[in-house]
N, C-alpha and C positions, 0 to 999 in steps of 0.2 A: 598520250594515254599509255599506261603500263600494259605490257603484253598480257598479263594475267587478266586484267579488266577487259581488254579487247577480246581475248579468247572466250571469256564468260559471256560477253554481250553477243558474240557471234552465234551462240547457241540458243538465244532467246527466239521463240517462234513469233512470227508476225502474220497476222491475218491479212490476206489479199482479197479484195473485192473485185469481181469481174463485172463490168457494165456492158450489157449487150444492147442497150438502147433506152430511150425514155418515151413515156406516154404522157399525153396532156389532155386527159378527160376533164369534163366539167364535174362539179360536185353532183349534179343531177345524174350524170352518167355513172359515177361511182356508186351512187345509192341504188342503182338498178342492176348492178353486177350480180350475177348468180353463177353457180357452178356451170362449167363449160362455156362461159362467155369468153369472147376473144377481145383482147385489148391490143390494138395495133401499136407498134413501136415506130420510132422515127428512123429506123435503120433497116437495111435489107439483110437477108440471110448470109450473104457473103461479105458484108461490110466488116471492117476490123472491130474488135472489142477493146475496151480500155481496162487496164489493171490499175487499181488504186491500193495504196497502203495508207490507211486513214483517209484523209481527203486529198492526198497528193497523187497525181497521175505519175506512175512509174514506168509504164510500158504500154504497148499496143500489140495485138496479135490476132490470130485466126482461130476460131473454134474448130476442134477436130475430135475424133474419137480417141480415147486413151489407147496407146499402143499395146498395153498389157492384155487387151481383150476383155477387160472387166465391164465393158459397156458404159463406162463413165466418160464424161466430157473432159477435155484437156484444152490447153491454149498453147499454140506454137507462136513464140514471140517473134515479131517482125520489126519492132522498134523498141529500144530501151532508152529511157531518159537518163541524162547525165546527172550524177549526184550534185547537190548544191556545192558551189565553191570549186567545181572542176571546170577549167577553161577548155 
């Protein structure tokens, strides 16, 4: 790949999805959900979260407060997947 193309591609933003857990309600339970309802997840507060680019798992990490003091959440990476084709 030419350096110009590689440099251009390296600046393309990628959306990362953070999965904190899954819920498995019945349709009946979904239909009764209202404001302030609690939907239990299959993970604990201190369990790792998973980071996805599209449908590909790319890393795992721990949720934490953003160090900038903005009150936002951040993820500290604890495990990063190897890119395809890397031994």
